[in-house]
C-alpha positions as CSV (number, residue, x, y, z in Angstrom):
1,X,134.4,56.7,35.1
2,X,133.3,58.2,32.3
3,X,132.3,62.0,32.1
4,X,128.3,61.6,32.2
5,X,128.7,59.4,35.3
6,X,131.2,61.9,36.8
7,X,129.2,64.8,36.2
8,X,126.3,63.2,38.1
9,X,128.4,62.2,41.0
10,X,129.5,65.3,41.6
11,X,126.0,66.7,41.8
12,X,125.2,64.5,43.8
13,X,128.1,65.3,46.2
14,X,127.1,68.6,46.0
15,X,123.4,68.1,46.7
16,X,124.5,66.1,50.0
17,X,126.5,69.0,51.0
18,X,123.9,71.8,50.1
19,X,121.8,69.3,52.6
20,X,124.0,68.9,55.5
21,X,125.2,72.7,55.7
22,X,121.1,73.3,56.0
23,X,120.7,70.8,58.6
24,X,123.8,72.2,60.6
25,X,122.3,76.0,60.9
26,X,118.8,74.7,61.5
27,X,117.8,76.1,65.0
28,X,118.2,73.6,68.1
29,X,114.8,72.8,69.3
30,X,114.4,73.1,72.8
31,X,111.5,71.4,75.1
32,X,107.9,73.1,75.1
33,X,108.2,73.4,78.7
34,X,111.2,75.2,78.5
35,X,110.1,77.8,76.0
36,X,107.1,78.9,78.4
37,X,109.4,79.3,80.9
38,X,112.2,81.1,78.8
39,X,108.8,83.4,78.0
40,X,107.7,84.4,81.3
41,X,111.4,85.2,82.3
42,X,111.5,87.4,79.2
43,X,108.5,89.0,80.2
44,X,109.4,89.5,84.2
45,X,112.8,91.4,82.5
46,X,110.3,93.8,80.7
47,X,107.8,94.3,84.0
48,X,111.6,94.9,85.5
49,X,112.7,97.4,83.4
50,X,109.3,99.4,82.6
51,X,109.1,99.8,86.3
52,X,105.3,98.5,86.7
53,X,103.5,98.5,90.4
54,X,103.1,95.3,91.8
55,X,99.6,95.4,91.2
56,X,100.0,96.3,87.6
57,X,102.7,93.7,87.1
58,X,100.1,90.9,89.0
59,X,97.8,92.2,85.7
60,X,100.1,91.3,83.1
61,X,101.4,88.3,84.4
62,X,97.5,87.2,84.9
63,X,96.4,87.9,81.5
64,X,99.4,86.7,79.6
65,X,99.9,83.5,81.2
66,X,96.3,82.7,81.2
67,X,96.4,83.7,77.1
68,X,99.1,80.7,77.1
69,X,97.3,78.4,79.1
70,X,94.3,78.1,77.2
71,X,96.1,77.8,73.7
72,X,98.4,74.6,75.0
73,X,95.3,73.0,77.0
74,X,94.6,71.7,74.2
75,X,97.9,69.6,73.9
76,X,96.1,67.6,76.6
77,X,92.2,66.9,76.4
78,X,91.9,65.8,80.8
79,X,92.7,69.7,81.1
80,X,89.9,72.3,81.5
81,X,89.4,75.7,80.4
82,X,90.3,77.8,83.6
83,X,89.3,81.3,81.2
84,X,85.3,79.8,80.9
85,X,84.8,79.7,84.4
86,X,86.1,83.5,84.8
87,X,83.2,85.8,85.0
88,X,84.2,88.3,81.6
89,X,85.4,86.0,79.5
90,X,83.6,84.9,76.1
91,X,83.7,81.8,74.1
92,X,87.3,81.4,73.4
93,X,88.5,79.9,69.9
94,X,88.8,76.1,69.3
95,X,91.3,74.5,67.1
96,X,90.5,72.6,64.0
97,X,89.3,69.4,64.2
98,X,91.5,67.1,62.4
99,X,94.5,69.3,61.6
100,X,98.0,69.2,63.4
101,X,98.6,72.1,65.6
102,X,101.9,72.6,67.6
103,X,100.1,74.3,70.6
104,X,103.5,75.6,72.3
105,X,103.3,77.6,69.8
106,X,100.2,78.4,69.7
107,X,101.1,79.4,73.4
108,X,103.4,81.3,72.9
109,X,102.0,83.5,69.9
110,X,98.9,84.0,72.3
111,X,101.2,85.1,75.2
112,X,102.7,87.9,73.2
113,X,99.8,89.1,71.9
114,X,98.9,89.8,75.2
115,X,102.0,91.2,76.1
116,X,102.8,93.7,73.5
117,X,99.5,95.0,74.5
118,X,99.8,95.3,78.3
119,X,103.8,96.6,78.5
120,X,106.0,99.3,77.5
121,X,109.0,98.0,76.1
122,X,108.0,95.5,72.8
123,X,110.6,95.9,70.9
124,X,112.6,94.0,73.4
125,X,109.8,91.3,73.6
126,X,109.8,90.8,69.6
127,X,113.4,90.5,69.6
128,X,113.3,87.7,71.7
129,X,109.8,86.5,70.0
130,X,112.0,86.5,66.5
131,X,114.3,84.3,68.0
132,X,111.6,81.5,69.5
133,X,109.6,81.7,65.6
134,X,112.6,81.2,64.0
135,X,113.1,77.6,66.2
136,X,109.8,76.7,65.8
137,X,109.9,77.4,61.6
138,X,112.8,75.5,61.6
139,X,111.6,72.6,63.2
140,X,107.8,72.3,61.8
141,X,106.1,72.0,58.4
142,X,104.7,75.2,57.1
143,X,101.1,74.5,57.3
144,X,101.2,73.4,61.0
145,X,103.3,76.4,62.0
146,X,101.0,79.0,60.0
147,X,98.1,77.3,61.5
148,X,99.3,77.4,65.3
149,X,100.6,81.1,64.9
150,X,96.9,82.1,63.6
151,X,95.4,80.0,66.5
152,X,97.4,81.5,69.1
153,X,96.7,84.9,67.9
154,X,93.3,84.7,67.9
155,X,93.5,83.4,71.5
156,X,95.7,86.0,72.9
157,X,92.9,88.5,70.8
158,X,90.0,86.3,72.8
159,X,92.0,86.6,76.3
160,X,92.9,90.4,75.8
161,X,88.8,91.0,74.8
162,X,88.1,90.9,78.7
163,X,91.2,93.0,79.6
164,X,89.5,96.1,78.2
165,X,86.5,96.1,80.4
166,X,88.3,95.1,83.9
167,X,88.2,98.8,84.9
168,X,91.8,99.0,84.3
169,X,91.4,102.1,82.0
170,X,89.2,103.7,84.6
171,X,91.9,103.6,87.2
172,X,94.5,105.4,84.9
173,X,94.9,109.2,85.1
174,X,92.8,109.5,88.1
175,X,94.1,112.3,90.4
176,X,97.1,112.0,92.9
177,X,96.5,110.1,96.3
178,X,98.0,112.3,99.0
179,X,96.6,110.7,101.9
180,X,95.4,112.9,104.9
181,X,96.7,114.2,107.9
182,X,94.0,113.2,109.9
183,X,95.1,111.2,112.9
184,X,95.9,107.4,112.4
185,X,95.9,108.3,108.3
186,X,98.3,107.8,105.7
187,X,100.2,109.8,104.4
188,X,103.3,110.2,102.1
189,X,106.2,109.0,103.9
190,X,110.5,109.6,104.0
191,X,112.3,110.0,103.0
192,X,110.7,110.3,99.3
193,X,107.2,111.5,100.3
194,X,105.8,109.7,97.0
195,X,102.1,109.6,96.2
196,X,99.5,106.5,97.1
197,X,100.5,103.9,94.5
198,X,97.2,102.4,92.5
199,X,94.4,103.8,94.9
200,X,91.8,102.8,92.7
201,X,92.8,98.9,92.7
202,X,90.2,97.7,95.0
203,X,87.8,98.6,92.4
204,X,89.4,96.1,89.6
205,X,87.4,93.1,88.3
206,X,88.8,90.1,89.9
207,X,89.1,86.8,88.0
208,X,88.3,83.8,90.2
209,X,86.9,85.6,93.6
210,X,83.3,87.5,93.3
211,X,84.2,91.0,94.8
212,X,87.0,92.5,96.1
213,X,85.3,93.0,99.5
214,X,84.5,89.3,99.6
215,X,87.2,88.6,102.5
216,X,86.9,91.6,105.0
217,X,89.0,92.1,107.9
218,X,88.7,93.1,111.0
219,X,89.8,96.9,111.2
220,X,93.8,97.5,112.7
221,X,93.9,99.1,116.4
222,X,92.4,102.9,116.1
223,X,94.1,106.0,116.4
224,X,94.9,106.8,120.4
225,X,97.0,109.1,121.9
226,X,97.4,107.1,125.2
227,X,100.7,105.2,125.4
228,X,99.4,102.0,126.5
229,X,96.8,101.3,123.8
230,X,97.5,98.9,121.4
231,X,97.7,101.5,118.6
232,X,100.9,103.1,120.2
233,X,102.4,100.0,121.5
234,X,102.2,98.5,117.9
235,X,104.8,101.3,116.8
236,X,106.9,100.6,119.8
237,X,107.1,97.0,118.9
238,X,108.4,98.1,115.5
239,X,110.5,100.5,117.0
240,X,112.4,98.1,119.5
241,X,112.4,95.4,116.8
242,X,114.4,97.8,114.5
243,X,116.9,98.1,117.3
244,X,118.0,94.3,117.8
245,X,117.5,92.5,114.3
246,X,119.7,89.7,114.0
247,X,121.7,88.8,111.2
248,X,119.2,86.1,110.2
249,X,116.3,88.6,110.5
250,X,118.3,91.3,108.4
251,X,118.9,88.6,105.3
252,X,115.1,87.8,105.6
253,X,113.9,91.2,105.1
254,X,116.2,92.1,102.8
255,X,115.7,88.7,100.9
256,X,111.9,89.4,100.7
257,X,111.9,93.1,99.8
258,X,111.0,92.9,96.4
259,X,110.6,96.7,96.1
260,X,110.5,97.2,92.2
261,X,111.5,100.9,92.6
262,X,113.8,101.7,95.5
263,X,115.4,105.0,95.2
264,X,118.7,105.2,96.7
265,X,120.2,108.5,98.2
266,X,124.1,109.4,98.7
267,X,124.7,112.9,100.1
268,X,122.8,114.8,97.2
269,X,122.6,111.9,94.8
270,X,119.6,109.7,94.0
271,X,119.4,107.2,91.8
272,X,116.7,104.0,91.3
273,X,117.9,100.5,92.0
274,X,115.1,98.1,90.0
275,X,114.3,94.8,91.0
276,X,111.6,92.0,90.7
277,X,108.4,92.7,92.1
278,X,106.7,90.7,95.1
279,X,104.4,88.6,92.3
280,X,107.3,88.3,90.2
281,X,109.2,86.7,93.0
282,X,106.3,84.2,93.2
283,X,106.1,83.9,89.7
284,X,109.9,82.4,89.8
285,X,108.8,80.3,92.7
286,X,106.3,78.6,90.6
287,X,109.1,78.2,87.5
288,X,111.2,76.1,90.4
289,X,108.8,73.8,91.0
290,X,107.6,72.9,87.5
291,X,111.7,72.5,86.6
292,X,111.9,70.6,89.9
293,X,109.1,68.1,89.2
294,X,109.7,68.0,85.6
295,X,106.6,69.4,85.0
296,X,105.2,69.1,81.2
297,X,104.7,72.2,79.2
298,X,100.6,72.0,79.9
299,X,101.1,71.4,83.8
300,X,103.6,74.1,84.0
301,X,101.4,76.7,81.6
302,X,98.9,75.7,84.1
303,X,100.8,76.1,87.2
304,X,101.9,79.6,86.3
305,X,98.2,80.8,85.3
306,X,97.1,79.8,88.7
307,X,99.4,81.5,90.4
308,X,99.6,84.6,88.8
309,X,95.4,84.9,89.3
310,X,96.2,83.7,93.1
311,X,98.5,87.2,93.1
312,X,95.6,89.2,91.1
313,X,93.1,88.6,93.1
314,X,94.8,88.7,96.1
315,X,96.6,92.6,95.0
316,X,93.1,93.2,94.2
317,X,91.3,92.6,97.7
318,X,94.4,93.6,99.7
319,X,94.2,97.0,97.7
320,X,90.2,97.5,98.4
321,X,91.2,97.2,102.5
322,X,94.6,99.2,102.1
323,X,92.4,102.3,100.8
324,X,89.5,101.4,102.9
325,X,90.9,102.0,105.8
326,X,93.7,104.3,104.8
327,X,96.1,103.0,107.6
328,X,99.5,105.0,108.7
329,X,102.5,103.5,108.1
330,X,105.3,102.8,111.2
331,X,107.7,105.3,110.2
332,X,105.0,108.3,110.2
333,X,104.2,107.5,113.7
334,X,107.8,107.1,115.1
335,X,109.2,109.8,113.2
336,X,106.4,112.1,115.2
337,X,106.5,110.4,118.5
338,X,109.2,108.3,118.8
339,X,112.2,109.0,117.1
340,X,112.7,112.0,114.3
341,X,115.6,110.7,112.9
342,X,114.6,106.5,112.8
343,X,114.0,105.2,109.5
344,X,113.0,101.4,108.8
345,X,115.4,98.7,107.4
346,X,113.7,98.5,103.9
347,X,112.3,101.7,102.2
348,X,108.4,102.2,102.9
349,X,106.0,101.7,100.0
350,X,103.8,104.2,98.9
351,X,101.0,103.1,99.9
352,X,98.8,102.8,103.3
353,X,99.6,100.3,105.5
354,X,97.0,97.5,106.5
355,X,97.1,94.7,105.9
356,X,100.2,93.5,104.4
357,X,100.3,93.5,100.5
358,X,103.1,91.3,100.6
359,X,102.0,88.5,103.4
360,X,98.3,88.7,101.1
361,X,100.0,87.9,98.0
362,X,102.4,85.4,99.4
363,X,99.9,83.4,101.1
364,X,97.5,83.0,97.9
365,X,100.1,82.3,95.9
366,X,101.5,79.6,98.3
367,X,98.4,77.6,98.8
368,X,98.0,77.5,94.8
369,X,101.2,75.9,94.6
370,X,100.8,73.5,97.4
371,X,97.7,72.1,96.0
372,X,99.7,71.5,92.6
373,X,102.7,70.2,93.8
374,X,102.0,69.0,97.5
375,X,102.9,70.2,100.7
376,X,106.6,69.9,102.1
377,X,108.0,70.5,99.3
378,X,111.5,71.7,99.6
379,X,113.0,73.6,97.0
380,X,116.1,76.3,96.7
381,X,114.6,79.8,96.2
382,X,116.6,81.1,93.0
383,X,114.3,83.2,92.1
384,X,116.1,86.5,92.8
385,X,119.6,85.6,92.6
386,X,120.8,87.3,89.5
387,X,119.1,90.5,91.4
388,X,120.1,90.6,94.7
389,X,123.1,87.6,94.7
390,X,121.1,85.8,97.4
391,X,118.7,82.4,98.1
392,X,117.3,80.4,100.7
393,X,116.2,77.3,101.4
394,X,112.5,76.4,101.9
395,X,110.8,73.3,103.1
396,X,107.9,73.8,101.6
397,X,105.5,77.2,100.0
398,X,103.8,77.6,102.9
399,X,106.8,78.1,105.2
400,X,108.0,80.6,102.5
401,X,104.8,82.5,103.1
402,X,105.2,82.9,106.7
403,X,108.5,84.1,106.1
404,X,108.0,86.6,103.5
405,X,105.0,87.8,105.9
406,X,107.2,88.5,109.1
407,X,109.9,90.1,107.1
408,X,107.9,93.0,106.6
409,X,107.9,93.3,110.5
410,X,111.6,92.7,110.4
411,X,112.0,95.5,108.0
412,X,109.9,98.1,109.7
413,X,107.2,99.0,107.3
414,X,104.5,96.9,109.1
415,X,103.2,96.4,112.1
416,X,102.9,92.8,113.2
417,X,99.0,92.5,112.9
418,X,98.9,93.7,109.8
419,X,101.3,91.1,108.5
420,X,99.3,88.5,110.2
421,X,96.0,89.5,108.6
422,X,97.2,89.7,105.0
423,X,98.6,86.1,105.7
424,X,95.1,85.2,106.7
425,X,92.9,87.0,103.8
426,X,95.6,85.5,101.4
427,X,95.1,82.4,102.1
428,X,91.3,82.4,102.2
429,X,91.7,83.9,98.5
430,X,94.0,80.8,97.6
431,X,91.7,78.1,99.3
432,X,88.6,79.9,97.6
433,X,90.4,80.2,94.0
434,X,91.6,76.7,94.4
435,X,88.2,75.1,95.4
436,X,86.0,77.3,93.1
437,X,87.9,76.0,89.5
438,X,87.3,72.7,88.0
439,X,90.9,72.1,86.3
440,X,90.3,68.9,84.9
441,X,87.6,67.9,82.1
């Protein structure tokens, strides 16, 4: 081999090695659906870390998942815009005709464009995002990458525009809600006597439900000092149930606790145990259903958005009733009239009792998920596994919602009547949302 050919040969070898090394360092591409799951999971971690109240967490899930869906739905023309059917949203951006996009990347950008404005720990989100965007950048043409990111950012901005007028800003900075000492009315509960949480949430602008008062509930049993009255009997029922809980009932109560801010006491020491929110638990169930059915990215995005909408509207409607009735919690009555040393199995959340918010949002989410994935959908609920080391098996979403509801009675934080009425309201809201949205063109 002469010198000239040898040099050409060596140069070719070096080129091949360079290309090979570059390919080896290329970030492996994961499925679009898995990207969406990881995005939502990352948001859940931030919601837990930032200790958002359950109603506020539902708003965060609502806007972020809707932004992702509105960006990715263009991947499949049969999917209709949801935001276009919701009051308050203006015309949303459209992709340029004839141009190539990666809509999962656009959805990711839209999702985090919103998330940055509705959470606190933006740096945590940014570190995760950088890895996701690097993956797409390694696997897409530069023009497609840039075009997709720009479209997602526009979509996120359009979704955020509506959030500025949903009354959230007006609910911040309100005076403290400490209830009243009036008979039968809520006041801060033992052992920590915290202020009432989100007492203006019933004034929030709903998504699909027309008004927070569209699903009224019958009033709870009125205050009475008569020990034969329904008012007093319901407190005795909670107290007596707490004394005869079976191991299974204790497990059910603890599994569905979902209190994002439990203050635990050890002598004079106090510490906080952070957990997933009630809404976050149902977002986790939506993820499980998507993965079990191998749902594609667009259906996954739609499932997250619809579940989030159901949670958000149910929280608003439930909170409207809560702070209209300002109903007293069992622990207050039982301590005053039955046993001054008694505490429920679960820590009583700091807001009025009627109806059960957990029953409400679970009923709404379960109805929507049933419509998406079908009745008698069996699954293992591992949503809370990493937080409390527990999982349970359910034969349907509605059976899970029923268990969620009764768990609040077992936990000693709600009356039976309140969990039943919360479930009724939630299911009505879920059906209304499903029946009033056009989901496919």
